[in-house]
Backbone and ligand atoms as CSV (ligand in chain L), in Angstrom:
chain,resi,resn,atom,element,x,y,z
A,1,MET,N,N,11.663,53.148,-84.470
A,1,MET,CA,C,11.800,51.826,-85.093
A,1,MET,C,C,13.144,51.217,-84.711
A,2,ASP,N,N,13.137,50.050,-84.080
A,2,ASP,CA,C,14.419,49.424,-83.729
A,2,ASP,C,C,14.914,48.536,-84.883
A,3,LYS,N,N,16.064,47.919,-84.675
A,3,LYS,CA,C,16.725,47.161,-85.741
A,3,LYS,C,C,15.845,46.021,-86.251
A,4,THR,N,N,15.201,45.311,-85.322
A,4,THR,CA,C,14.341,44.198,-85.726
A,4,THR,C,C,13.204,44.684,-86.620
A,5,ASP,N,N,12.582,45.817,-86.245
A,5,ASP,CA,C,11.482,46.362,-87.052
A,5,ASP,C,C,11.946,46.653,-88.470
A,6,LEU,N,N,13.137,47.198,-88.566
A,6,LEU,CA,C,13.698,47.563,-89.863
A,6,LEU,C,C,13.947,46.312,-90.712
A,7,VAL,N,N,14.563,45.302,-90.106
A,7,VAL,CA,C,14.853,44.043,-90.811
A,7,VAL,C,C,13.550,43.424,-91.308
A,8,ILE,N,N,12.518,43.444,-90.457
A,8,ILE,CA,C,11.246,42.826,-90.821
A,8,ILE,C,C,10.544,43.600,-91.934
A,9,SER,N,N,10.540,44.918,-91.848
A,9,SER,CA,C,9.843,45.661,-92.894
A,9,SER,C,C,10.539,45.482,-94.250
A,10,GLN,N,N,11.872,45.379,-94.229
A,10,GLN,CA,C,12.591,45.118,-95.482
A,10,GLN,C,C,12.306,43.713,-96.011
A,11,LEU,N,N,12.225,42.775,-95.078
A,11,LEU,CA,C,11.952,41.376,-95.443
A,11,LEU,C,C,10.589,41.259,-96.120
A,12,ILE,N,N,9.578,41.892,-95.535
A,12,ILE,CA,C,8.217,41.836,-96.073
A,12,ILE,C,C,8.158,42.510,-97.446
A,13,LYS,N,N,8.883,43.613,-97.572
A,13,LYS,CA,C,8.928,44.341,-98.833
A,13,LYS,C,C,9.583,43.474,-99.924
A,14,THR,N,N,10.734,42.881,-99.585
A,14,THR,CA,C,11.483,42.065,-100.547
A,14,THR,C,C,10.673,40.863,-101.023
A,15,HIS,N,N,9.986,40.204,-100.085
A,15,HIS,CA,C,9.326,38.946,-100.425
A,15,HIS,C,C,7.842,39.106,-100.735
A,16,GLY,N,N,7.316,40.290,-100.483
A,16,GLY,CA,C,5.913,40.544,-100.793
A,16,GLY,C,C,4.949,39.776,-99.906
A,17,THR,N,N,5.424,39.334,-98.759
A,17,THR,CA,C,4.567,38.571,-97.842
A,17,THR,C,C,5.192,38.581,-96.444
A,18,ASN,N,N,4.368,38.357,-95.408
A,18,ASN,CA,C,4.922,38.133,-94.070
A,18,ASN,C,C,4.759,36.667,-93.663
A,19,ASN,N,N,4.368,35.837,-94.637
A,19,ASN,CA,C,4.178,34.414,-94.362
A,19,ASN,C,C,5.551,33.723,-94.307
A,20,PRO,N,N,5.936,33.212,-93.119
A,20,PRO,CA,C,7.293,32.666,-92.971
A,20,PRO,C,C,7.579,31.476,-93.887
A,21,LEU,N,N,6.538,30.702,-94.199
A,21,LEU,CA,C,6.738,29.543,-95.082
A,21,LEU,C,C,7.087,30.012,-96.492
A,22,ARG,N,N,6.385,31.049,-96.950
A,22,ARG,CA,C,6.657,31.576,-98.297
A,22,ARG,C,C,8.012,32.278,-98.351
A,23,ILE,N,N,8.370,32.970,-97.277
A,23,ILE,CA,C,9.676,33.632,-97.244
A,23,ILE,C,C,10.788,32.577,-97.264
A,24,ALA,N,N,10.627,31.526,-96.468
A,24,ALA,CA,C,11.629,30.453,-96.432
A,24,ALA,C,C,11.790,29.826,-97.821
A,25,ALA,N,N,10.674,29.589,-98.501
A,25,ALA,CA,C,10.725,28.993,-99.847
A,25,ALA,C,C,11.483,29.909,-100.802
A,26,GLN,N,N,11.190,31.212,-100.732
A,26,GLN,CA,C,11.874,32.165,-101.620
A,26,GLN,C,C,13.358,32.260,-101.302
A,27,LYS,N,N,13.723,31.981,-100.054
A,27,LYS,CA,C,15.137,32.018,-99.661
A,27,LYS,C,C,15.821,30.667,-99.854
A,28,ASN,N,N,15.121,29.727,-100.489
A,28,ASN,CA,C,15.661,28.377,-100.715
A,28,ASN,C,C,16.060,27.667,-99.428
A,29,ILE,N,N,15.287,27.896,-98.381
A,29,ILE,CA,C,15.494,27.147,-97.140
A,29,ILE,C,C,14.549,25.947,-97.190
A,30,THR,N,N,15.091,24.772,-96.972
A,30,THR,CA,C,14.258,23.575,-96.951
A,30,THR,C,C,13.456,23.552,-95.653
A,31,VAL,N,N,12.152,23.388,-95.774
A,31,VAL,CA,C,11.315,23.276,-94.577
A,31,VAL,C,C,10.775,21.856,-94.511
A,32,LEU,N,N,11.057,21.192,-93.397
A,32,LEU,CA,C,10.625,19.810,-93.230
A,32,LEU,C,C,9.666,19.702,-92.048
A,33,PHE,N,N,8.543,19.062,-92.261
A,33,PHE,CA,C,7.578,18.822,-91.187
A,33,PHE,C,C,7.754,17.389,-90.717
A,34,GLU,N,N,8.093,17.255,-89.442
A,34,GLU,CA,C,8.412,15.941,-88.898
A,34,GLU,C,C,7.754,15.766,-87.535
A,35,ASP,N,N,7.607,14.535,-87.110
A,35,ASP,CA,C,7.114,14.286,-85.755
A,35,ASP,C,C,8.278,14.447,-84.786
A,36,LEU,N,N,8.256,15.562,-84.034
A,36,LEU,CA,C,9.359,15.842,-83.102
A,36,LEU,C,C,8.936,15.614,-81.651
A,37,GLY,N,N,7.869,14.872,-81.454
A,37,GLY,CA,C,7.436,14.557,-80.097
A,37,GLY,C,C,6.550,15.629,-79.503
A,38,LYS,N,N,6.350,15.535,-78.175
A,38,LYS,CA,C,5.357,16.387,-77.520
A,38,LYS,C,C,5.870,17.759,-77.141
A,39,ASN,N,N,7.169,17.921,-76.976
A,39,ASN,CA,C,7.682,19.146,-76.362
A,39,ASN,C,C,8.427,20.091,-77.305
A,40,THR,N,N,8.698,19.664,-78.522
A,40,THR,CA,C,9.541,20.464,-79.419
A,40,THR,C,C,8.715,21.151,-80.491
A,41,TYR,N,N,8.971,22.449,-80.661
A,41,TYR,CA,C,8.334,23.185,-81.753
A,41,TYR,C,C,9.106,22.970,-83.052
A,42,GLY,N,N,10.428,23.115,-82.955
A,42,GLY,CA,C,11.222,22.960,-84.169
A,42,GLY,C,C,12.667,23.329,-83.941
A,43,TYR,N,N,13.454,23.279,-85.003
A,43,TYR,CA,C,14.845,23.695,-84.915
A,43,TYR,C,C,15.372,24.101,-86.286
A,44,TYR,N,N,16.488,24.828,-86.241
A,44,TYR,CA,C,17.140,25.293,-87.455
A,44,TYR,C,C,18.483,24.598,-87.585
A,45,ALA,N,N,18.814,24.163,-88.773
A,45,ALA,CA,C,20.105,23.515,-88.985
A,45,ALA,C,C,20.719,24.029,-90.271
A,46,CYS,N,N,22.037,24.076,-90.292
A,46,CYS,CA,C,22.727,24.463,-91.514
A,46,CYS,C,C,23.880,23.488,-91.709
A,47,MET,N,N,23.694,22.551,-92.637
A,47,MET,CA,C,24.694,21.510,-92.886
A,47,MET,C,C,25.299,21.730,-94.263
A,48,ASN,N,N,26.634,21.785,-94.329
A,48,ASN,CA,C,27.311,22.042,-95.610
A,48,ASN,C,C,26.722,23.251,-96.317
A,49,ARG,N,N,26.460,24.282,-95.535
A,49,ARG,CA,C,25.903,25.556,-96.015
A,49,ARG,C,C,24.488,25.425,-96.578
A,50,ILE,N,N,23.841,24.288,-96.353
A,50,ILE,CA,C,22.450,24.152,-96.804
A,50,ILE,C,C,21.537,24.321,-95.592
A,51,PRO,N,N,20.770,25.429,-95.573
A,51,PRO,CA,C,19.925,25.689,-94.410
A,51,PRO,C,C,18.623,24.891,-94.457
A,52,SER,N,N,18.192,24.448,-93.301
A,52,SER,CA,C,16.895,23.780,-93.230
A,52,SER,C,C,16.200,24.102,-91.916
A,53,ILE,N,N,14.881,24.180,-92.013
A,53,ILE,CA,C,14.044,24.416,-90.843
A,53,ILE,C,C,13.194,23.170,-90.634
A,54,HIS,N,N,13.212,22.672,-89.414
A,54,HIS,CA,C,12.457,21.462,-89.082
A,54,HIS,C,C,11.324,21.838,-88.134
A,55,ILE,N,N,10.118,21.508,-88.500
A,55,ILE,CA,C,8.950,21.906,-87.719
A,55,ILE,C,C,8.171,20.660,-87.324
A,56,ASN,N,N,7.741,20.650,-86.067
A,56,ASN,CA,C,6.961,19.520,-85.573
A,56,ASN,C,C,5.591,19.479,-86.257
A,57,ASN,N,N,5.239,18.358,-86.826
A,57,ASN,CA,C,3.949,18.266,-87.529
A,57,ASN,C,C,2.768,18.062,-86.575
A,58,ARG,N,N,3.035,18.108,-85.264
A,58,ARG,CA,C,1.929,17.992,-84.297
A,58,ARG,C,C,1.386,19.358,-83.887
A,59,LEU,N,N,1.998,20.443,-84.369
A,59,LEU,CA,C,1.613,21.780,-83.906
A,59,LEU,C,C,0.312,22.248,-84.540
A,60,ASP,N,N,-0.374,23.182,-83.850
A,60,ASP,CA,C,-1.552,23.786,-84.458
A,60,ASP,C,C,-1.109,24.895,-85.412
A,61,GLU,N,N,-2.082,25.551,-86.045
A,61,GLU,CA,C,-1.761,26.504,-87.104
A,61,GLU,C,C,-0.900,27.665,-86.594
A,62,PHE,N,N,-1.284,28.244,-85.443
A,62,PHE,CA,C,-0.495,29.369,-84.939
A,62,PHE,C,C,0.905,28.928,-84.521
A,63,GLU,N,N,0.982,27.816,-83.791
A,63,GLU,CA,C,2.289,27.327,-83.328
A,63,GLU,C,C,3.220,27.050,-84.510
A,64,THR,N,N,2.664,26.520,-85.588
A,64,THR,CA,C,3.456,26.245,-86.788
A,64,THR,C,C,4.029,27.537,-87.356
A,65,ARG,N,N,3.165,28.558,-87.449
A,65,ARG,CA,C,3.588,29.855,-87.971
A,65,ARG,C,C,4.654,30.483,-87.078
A,66,PHE,N,N,4.423,30.393,-85.770
A,66,PHE,CA,C,5.373,30.955,-84.811
A,66,PHE,C,C,6.723,30.239,-84.903
A,67,ALA,N,N,6.688,28.919,-84.932
A,67,ALA,CA,C,7.937,28.146,-84.979
A,67,ALA,C,C,8.701,28.436,-86.272
A,68,LEU,N,N,7.981,28.506,-87.383
A,68,LEU,CA,C,8.620,28.838,-88.669
A,68,LEU,C,C,9.274,30.211,-88.610
A,69,ALA,N,N,8.543,31.194,-88.070
A,69,ALA,CA,C,9.061,32.565,-87.991
A,69,ALA,C,C,10.260,32.628,-87.051
A,70,HIS,N,N,10.207,31.871,-85.953
A,70,HIS,CA,C,11.308,31.828,-84.988
A,70,HIS,C,C,12.578,31.254,-85.642
A,71,GLU,N,N,12.435,30.152,-86.342
A,71,GLU,CA,C,13.616,29.521,-86.960
A,71,GLU,C,C,14.126,30.361,-88.136
A,72,LEU,N,N,13.214,31.003,-88.844
A,72,LEU,CA,C,13.613,31.925,-89.914
A,72,LEU,C,C,14.433,33.076,-89.333
A,73,ALA,N,N,14.054,33.525,-88.142
A,73,ALA,CA,C,14.792,34.590,-87.457
A,73,ALA,C,C,16.246,34.180,-87.235
A,74,HIS,N,N,16.459,32.922,-86.838
A,74,HIS,CA,C,17.838,32.462,-86.627
A,74,HIS,C,C,18.630,32.532,-87.938
A,75,HIS,N,N,17.983,32.120,-89.023
A,75,HIS,CA,C,18.657,32.145,-90.329
A,75,HIS,C,C,19.088,33.570,-90.684
A,76,ILE,N,N,18.209,34.536,-90.378
A,76,ILE,CA,C,18.463,35.920,-90.771
A,76,ILE,C,C,19.347,36.650,-89.765
A,77,LEU,N,N,19.050,36.471,-88.467
A,77,LEU,CA,C,19.737,37.246,-87.426
A,77,LEU,C,C,20.990,36.564,-86.879
A,78,HIS,N,N,21.029,35.239,-86.936
A,78,HIS,CA,C,22.110,34.510,-86.259
A,78,HIS,C,C,22.815,33.521,-87.179
A,79,PRO,N,N,23.288,33.975,-88.342
A,79,PRO,CA,C,23.950,33.027,-89.253
A,79,PRO,C,C,25.218,32.462,-88.611
A,80,GLY,N,N,25.400,31.164,-88.759
A,80,GLY,CA,C,26.599,30.526,-88.221
A,80,GLY,C,C,26.533,30.202,-86.747
A,81,VAL,N,N,25.442,30.596,-86.085
A,81,VAL,CA,C,25.308,30.303,-84.658
A,81,VAL,C,C,24.591,28.957,-84.500
A,82,ASN,N,N,25.114,28.141,-83.605
A,82,ASN,CA,C,24.467,26.869,-83.324
A,82,ASN,C,C,23.283,27.125,-82.386
A,83,THR,N,N,22.080,27.100,-82.913
A,83,THR,CA,C,20.916,27.513,-82.118
A,83,THR,C,C,20.235,26.307,-81.477
A,84,PRO,N,N,19.675,26.518,-80.297
A,84,PRO,CA,C,19.031,25.387,-79.599
A,84,PRO,C,C,17.683,25.020,-80.222
A,85,PHE,N,N,17.206,23.837,-79.891
A,85,PHE,CA,C,15.846,23.442,-80.271
A,85,PHE,C,C,14.858,24.384,-79.605
A,86,LEU,N,N,13.803,24.720,-80.308
A,86,LEU,CA,C,12.733,25.513,-79.711
A,86,LEU,C,C,11.762,24.546,-79.049
A,87,ARG,N,N,11.706,24.650,-77.704
A,87,ARG,CA,C,10.881,23.699,-76.956
A,87,ARG,C,C,9.844,24.425,-76.117
A,88,LYS,N,N,8.732,23.770,-75.896
A,88,LYS,CA,C,7.653,24.379,-75.121
A,88,LYS,C,C,8.108,24.749,-73.715
A,89,ASN,N,N,8.923,23.903,-73.092
A,89,ASN,CA,C,9.301,24.171,-71.699
A,89,ASN,C,C,10.461,25.165,-71.573
A,90,THR,N,N,11.035,25.591,-72.697
A,90,THR,CA,C,12.076,26.621,-72.629
A,90,THR,C,C,11.694,27.843,-73.460
A,91,LEU,N,N,10.391,27.988,-73.721
A,91,LEU,CA,C,9.903,29.096,-74.540
A,91,LEU,C,C,10.230,30.440,-73.903
A,92,PHE,N,N,10.161,30.493,-72.571
A,92,PHE,CA,C,10.380,31.760,-71.868
A,92,PHE,C,C,11.815,31.861,-71.346
A,93,THR,N,N,12.734,31.370,-72.115
A,93,THR,CA,C,14.141,31.383,-71.753
A,93,THR,C,C,14.695,32.810,-71.732
A,94,VAL,N,N,15.786,32.999,-70.997
A,94,VAL,CA,C,16.426,34.311,-70.975
A,94,VAL,C,C,17.568,34.382,-71.988
A,95,ASP,N,N,17.791,33.275,-72.667
A,95,ASP,CA,C,18.837,33.213,-73.679
A,95,ASP,C,C,18.630,34.317,-74.720
A,96,LYS,N,N,19.690,35.092,-74.984
A,96,LYS,CA,C,19.557,36.297,-75.818
A,96,LYS,C,C,19.065,35.976,-77.237
A,97,ILE,N,N,19.699,35.001,-77.902
A,97,ILE,CA,C,19.288,34.743,-79.284
A,97,ILE,C,C,17.874,34.164,-79.349
A,98,GLU,N,N,17.484,33.437,-78.308
A,98,GLU,CA,C,16.134,32.901,-78.293
A,98,GLU,C,C,15.100,34.008,-78.109
A,99,ARG,N,N,15.417,34.966,-77.214
A,99,ARG,CA,C,14.513,36.104,-77.021
A,99,ARG,C,C,14.406,36.927,-78.297
A,100,GLU,N,N,15.533,37.132,-78.966
A,100,GLU,CA,C,15.518,37.881,-80.233
A,100,GLU,C,C,14.650,37.186,-81.272
A,101,ALA,N,N,14.801,35.861,-81.358
A,101,ALA,CA,C,14.033,35.105,-82.350
A,101,ALA,C,C,12.541,35.112,-82.021
A,102,ASN,N,N,12.188,35.058,-80.730
A,102,ASN,CA,C,10.774,35.105,-80.340
A,102,ASN,C,C,10.157,36.460,-80.666
A,103,GLN,N,N,10.893,37.518,-80.389
A,103,GLN,CA,C,10.389,38.857,-80.680
A,103,GLN,C,C,10.243,39.065,-82.191
A,104,PHE,N,N,11.243,38.614,-82.930
A,104,PHE,CA,C,11.198,38.684,-84.386
A,104,PHE,C,C,9.963,37.947,-84.910
A,105,ALA,N,N,9.714,36.753,-84.365
A,105,ALA,CA,C,8.595,35.928,-84.833
A,105,ALA,C,C,7.268,36.649,-84.648
A,106,ILE,N,N,7.061,37.216,-83.465
A,106,ILE,CA,C,5.805,37.915,-83.198
A,106,ILE,C,C,5.670,39.124,-84.120
A,107,LYS,N,N,6.750,39.862,-84.299
A,107,LYS,CA,C,6.687,41.052,-85.161
A,107,LYS,C,C,6.463,40.691,-86.626
A,108,LEU,N,N,7.030,39.571,-87.061
A,108,LEU,CA,C,6.800,39.136,-88.442
A,108,LEU,C,C,5.343,38.729,-88.631
A,109,ILE,N,N,4.781,38.051,-87.638
A,109,ILE,CA,C,3.380,37.616,-87.727
A,109,ILE,C,C,2.453,38.838,-87.755
A,110,ILE,N,N,2.783,39.865,-86.977
A,110,ILE,CA,C,2.003,41.108,-87.003
A,110,ILE,C,C,2.126,41.770,-88.377
A,111,GLY,N,N,3.316,41.693,-88.956
A,111,GLY,CA,C,3.539,42.236,-90.292
A,111,GLY,C,C,3.255,43.719,-90.368
A,112,ASN,N,N,2.466,44.118,-91.350
A,112,ASN,CA,C,2.177,45.537,-91.535
A,112,ASN,C,C,0.922,45.996,-90.801
A,113,THR,N,N,0.328,45.110,-90.021
A,113,THR,CA,C,-0.879,45.484,-89.276
A,113,THR,C,C,-0.532,46.515,-88.201
A,114,GLN,N,N,-1.327,47.550,-88.118
A,114,GLN,CA,C,-1.081,48.625,-87.149
A,114,GLN,C,C,-2.162,48.619,-86.071
A,115,PRO,N,N,-1.774,48.986,-84.834
A,115,PRO,CA,C,-2.812,49.125,-83.808
A,115,PRO,C,C,-3.751,50.282,-84.144
A,116,GLU,N,N,-5.022,50.085,-83.836
A,116,GLU,CA,C,-5.980,51.166,-84.067
A,116,GLU,C,C,-5.968,52.117,-82.882
A,117,ASN,N,N,-6.526,53.288,-83.099
A,117,ASN,CA,C,-6.596,54.305,-82.050
A,117,ASN,C,C,-7.263,53.754,-80.796
A,118,GLY,N,N,-6.553,53.800,-79.667
A,118,GLY,CA,C,-7.149,53.376,-78.410
A,118,GLY,C,C,-7.188,51.874,-78.205
A,119,GLU,N,N,-6.700,51.121,-79.166
A,119,GLU,CA,C,-6.713,49.664,-79.050
A,119,GLU,C,C,-5.653,49.212,-78.041
A,120,THR,N,N,-6.014,48.345,-77.125
A,120,THR,CA,C,-5.023,47.857,-76.161
A,120,THR,C,C,-4.085,46.873,-76.862
A,121,LYS,N,N,-2.931,46.682,-76.248
A,121,LYS,CA,C,-1.947,45.739,-76.779
A,121,LYS,C,C,-2.580,44.348,-76.941
A,122,ASN,N,N,-3.322,43.948,-75.913
A,122,ASN,CA,C,-3.987,42.645,-75.936
A,122,ASN,C,C,-4.921,42.477,-77.122
A,123,CYS,N,N,-5.803,43.471,-77.312
A,123,CYS,CA,C,-6.774,43.413,-78.408
A,123,CYS,C,C,-6.059,43.399,-79.750
A,124,PHE,N,N,-5.033,44.241,-79.855
A,124,PHE,CA,C,-4.278,44.333,-81.105
A,124,PHE,C,C,-3.654,42.984,-81.458
A,125,LEU,N,N,-2.975,42.376,-80.487
A,125,LEU,CA,C,-2.280,41.119,-80.757
A,125,LEU,C,C,-3.271,39.991,-81.045
A,126,LEU,N,N,-4.402,40.008,-80.349
A,126,LEU,CA,C,-5.432,38.994,-80.617
A,126,LEU,C,C,-5.970,39.160,-82.040
A,127,ARG,N,N,-6.136,40.417,-82.444
A,127,ARG,CA,C,-6.613,40.691,-83.808
A,127,ARG,C,C,-5.612,40.185,-84.844
A,128,CYS,N,N,-4.334,40.194,-84.484
A,128,CYS,CA,C,-3.288,39.665,-85.374
A,128,CYS,C,C,-3.226,38.135,-85.318
A,129,GLY,N,N,-4.107,37.526,-84.535
A,129,GLY,CA,C,-4.158,36.063,-84.454
A,129,GLY,C,C,-3.177,35.457,-83.472
A,130,ILE,N,N,-2.651,36.301,-82.568
A,130,ILE,CA,C,-1.645,35.817,-81.626
A,130,ILE,C,C,-2.295,35.475,-80.283
A,131,PRO,N,N,-2.250,34.227,-79.876
A,131,PRO,CA,C,-2.854,33.819,-78.600
A,131,PRO,C,C,-2.163,34.509,-77.415
A,132,GLU,N,N,-2.920,34.683,-76.325
A,132,GLU,CA,C,-2.429,35.453,-75.180
A,132,GLU,C,C,-1.099,34.954,-74.613
A,133,GLU,N,N,-0.910,33.652,-74.611
A,133,GLU,CA,C,0.320,33.115,-74.012
A,133,GLU,C,C,1.591,33.586,-74.744
A,134,PHE,N,N,1.428,34.119,-75.964
A,134,PHE,CA,C,2.593,34.578,-76.733
A,134,PHE,C,C,2.768,36.104,-76.685
A,135,HIS,N,N,1.861,36.817,-76.002
A,135,HIS,CA,C,1.928,38.288,-75.979
A,135,HIS,C,C,3.168,38.799,-75.275
A,136,PHE,N,N,3.678,37.990,-74.367
A,136,PHE,CA,C,4.903,38.289,-73.629
A,136,PHE,C,C,6.063,38.700,-74.546
A,137,PHE,N,N,6.096,38.146,-75.754
A,137,PHE,CA,C,7.257,38.371,-76.636
A,137,PHE,C,C,7.205,39.694,-77.397
A,138,TYR,N,N,6.025,40.347,-77.328
A,138,TYR,CA,C,5.885,41.575,-78.108
A,138,TYR,C,C,6.626,42.716,-77.445
L,1,ZN,ZN,ZN,15.575,29.342,-81.344
């Protein structure tokens, strides 16, 4: 179990859910759904110590969950860091904090679900509701 796995299992235990929207609410993070155009998933901001997550209201259900989990990751893993906007065309960035947040997001979405005996990574992630284009982050 690496550090991210540990942080996530504690997070799920503390909040009784792996739903990023419910975790954000319990952590008193303001979540705002806004029209952020065609290319942006969302961003995290912390103004006067008040954290907020901004999510594009044009996203589908999975993208919304992923973006929420990604921005929540910044709040938990990267406090005080000025994080970039999460954009579709920079999703596969090599930026360290972005990669960490993407991996965290996928692992949070998987939650406590375990792979079954002989199940391929692909089948497992699809069963967790994760579209193929996001399997890269696992
Ligand atoms: Zn990010």
